[in-house]
C-alpha positions as CSV (number, residue, x, y, z in Angstrom):
1,M,9.7,-16.5,5.4
2,D,8.8,-18.2,8.6
3,E,7.7,-16.4,11.8
4,G,11.2,-16.8,13.3
5,N,12.7,-14.9,10.5
6,F,10.2,-12.1,10.8
7,K,10.9,-11.9,14.5
8,D,14.7,-11.6,13.7
9,A,13.9,-8.9,11.1
10,L,11.7,-7.1,13.7
11,I,14.6,-6.6,16.0
12,H,16.7,-5.0,13.3
13,A,13.8,-2.9,12.0
14,Q,13.0,-1.6,15.5
15,K,16.7,-0.6,15.9
16,S,16.7,1.1,12.5
17,V,13.6,3.2,13.5
18,S,15.1,4.1,16.9
19,F,18.5,5.1,15.5
20,F,17.2,6.8,12.3
21,P,13.4,7.5,12.4
22,N,12.2,8.1,8.9
23,E,9.5,7.0,6.5
24,G,11.5,4.3,4.8
25,N,12.5,2.6,8.1
26,S,8.9,2.9,9.4
27,I,7.5,1.3,6.2
28,N,9.7,-1.7,6.8
29,L,8.8,-2.0,10.4
30,A,5.1,-1.7,9.7
31,S,5.3,-4.4,7.0
32,I,7.0,-6.8,9.5
33,Y,4.4,-6.2,12.1
34,G,1.7,-6.8,9.5
35,S,3.4,-10.1,8.5
36,L,3.5,-11.1,12.1
37,G,-0.3,-10.5,12.4
38,D,0.0,-7.4,14.7
39,Y,-2.3,-5.3,12.5
40,K,-2.9,-2.6,15.1
41,K,0.8,-2.0,15.6
42,A,1.4,-2.0,11.9
43,Q,-1.4,0.6,11.3
44,D,0.0,2.8,14.2
45,I,3.4,2.8,12.6
46,Y,2.1,3.6,9.1
47,R,0.1,6.5,10.6
48,E,3.2,7.7,12.5
49,A,5.3,7.5,9.3
50,F,3.2,10.3,7.8
51,H,4.6,12.6,10.5
52,E,8.2,11.5,10.0
53,G,10.5,13.1,7.5
54,M,12.0,11.6,4.4
55,Y,15.7,11.2,4.6
56,I,16.4,12.7,1.2
57,H,15.4,16.2,0.1
58,T,12.7,16.1,-2.6
59,T,9.7,18.0,-3.8
60,H,7.4,15.2,-2.7
61,K,5.5,15.2,0.6
62,H,6.1,11.5,1.3
63,Y,7.7,8.5,-0.3
64,E,5.5,6.9,-3.0
65,Q,6.0,3.5,-1.2
66,L,4.4,4.9,2.0
67,Y,1.2,5.7,0.1
68,S,1.1,2.4,-1.8
69,S,2.1,0.2,1.1
70,Y,-0.3,1.7,3.6
71,A,-3.2,1.8,1.1
72,T,-2.6,-1.9,0.2
73,F,-2.5,-2.7,3.9
74,L,-5.8,-0.9,4.4
75,V,-7.5,-2.7,1.5
76,F,-6.5,-6.1,2.9
77,N,-7.5,-5.2,6.4
78,N,-11.1,-4.1,5.4
79,E,-10.6,-0.4,5.4
80,P,-11.1,0.5,1.8
81,Q,-12.5,4.0,2.4
82,M,-9.3,5.0,4.2
83,A,-7.3,3.4,1.4
84,V,-9.0,5.6,-1.1
85,K,-8.1,8.7,0.9
86,I,-4.5,7.6,1.2
87,V,-4.2,6.9,-2.6
88,D,-5.9,10.2,-3.4
89,Q,-3.2,12.0,-1.3
90,G,-0.5,9.9,-3.0
91,L,-1.8,10.7,-6.5
92,K,-1.7,14.4,-5.7
93,D,2.0,13.9,-4.8
94,Y,2.8,11.4,-7.6
95,P,0.2,12.0,-10.4
96,S,1.9,9.5,-12.8
97,S,2.5,6.8,-10.2
98,T,2.5,3.2,-11.5
99,T,2.0,1.8,-8.0
100,L,-0.9,3.7,-6.6
101,W,-3.6,2.8,-9.2
102,L,-3.8,-0.9,-8.3
103,P,-4.5,-0.3,-4.5
104,L,-7.1,2.2,-5.7
105,T,-8.6,-0.4,-7.9
106,L,-8.9,-2.9,-5.1
107,A,-10.3,-0.3,-2.7
108,K,-13.0,0.8,-5.1
109,Y,-13.8,-2.9,-5.8
110,R,-14.1,-3.5,-2.1
111,L,-16.5,-0.5,-1.9
112,N,-18.6,-2.1,-4.6
113,E,-17.8,0.8,-6.9
114,H,-17.2,-1.5,-9.9
115,A,-17.1,1.3,-12.5
116,G,-14.5,3.2,-10.5
117,A,-12.5,0.0,-9.9
118,L,-12.5,-0.7,-13.7
119,A,-11.4,2.9,-14.4
120,A,-8.6,2.7,-11.9
121,A,-7.6,-0.8,-13.3
122,T,-7.5,0.6,-16.8
123,K,-5.2,3.5,-15.7
124,A,-3.0,1.0,-13.8
125,Y,-2.8,-1.1,-16.9
126,E,-2.0,1.9,-19.1
127,L,0.8,3.0,-16.8
128,N,2.2,-0.5,-16.1
129,P,1.1,-3.0,-18.8
130,N,3.8,-5.6,-17.9
131,D,3.0,-6.0,-14.2
132,P,1.5,-9.4,-13.7
133,N,-0.8,-8.3,-10.8
134,T,-2.0,-5.4,-12.8
135,I,-2.7,-7.5,-15.8
136,Q,-4.6,-10.1,-13.8
137,V,-6.8,-7.5,-12.0
138,Y,-7.4,-5.5,-15.2
139,M,-8.3,-8.7,-17.2
140,R,-10.7,-9.9,-14.5
141,L,-12.5,-6.6,-14.2
142,S,-12.7,-5.9,-17.9
143,N,-14.3,-9.3,-18.4
144,N,-16.7,-8.9,-15.5
145,L,-15.1,-11.6,-13.4
146,P,-14.9,-11.2,-9.6
147,L,-11.8,-10.5,-7.6
148,T,-11.1,-12.7,-4.6
149,F,-9.4,-11.3,-1.5
150,I,-7.5,-13.3,1.1
151,N,-7.9,-11.1,4.2
152,N,-5.3,-10.8,7.0
């Protein structure tokens, strides 16, 4: 998607958040800001989303996607310590999540905690053995191959 399309999407996402503020709409808005390179604004929106409500009643504190999207954003914006904290919160809310273990793997790897990264990758692979990203990360770590990150 080119920048023009993201700018068009931004207008709609901003309207959605203003008309119906909730975690889901905020996740979309933060993702668009991140794609446009406004990482500060994206981070601010992710943080605000933790104070907004979910639009459905559930026993969970937040949407699983909020934890995984924000943690992934943090990993790729060189804040792996914060990513670990977000994933830990998410795993308390969703203990059998298939989407939280991969960002935890990447965060631990970024922190040079290679044993922790391999343990998280193993758990991610056990929970989601058909996901291509999980397979690639798990295979690289289990074979002592490095991971390469493309930073924002």
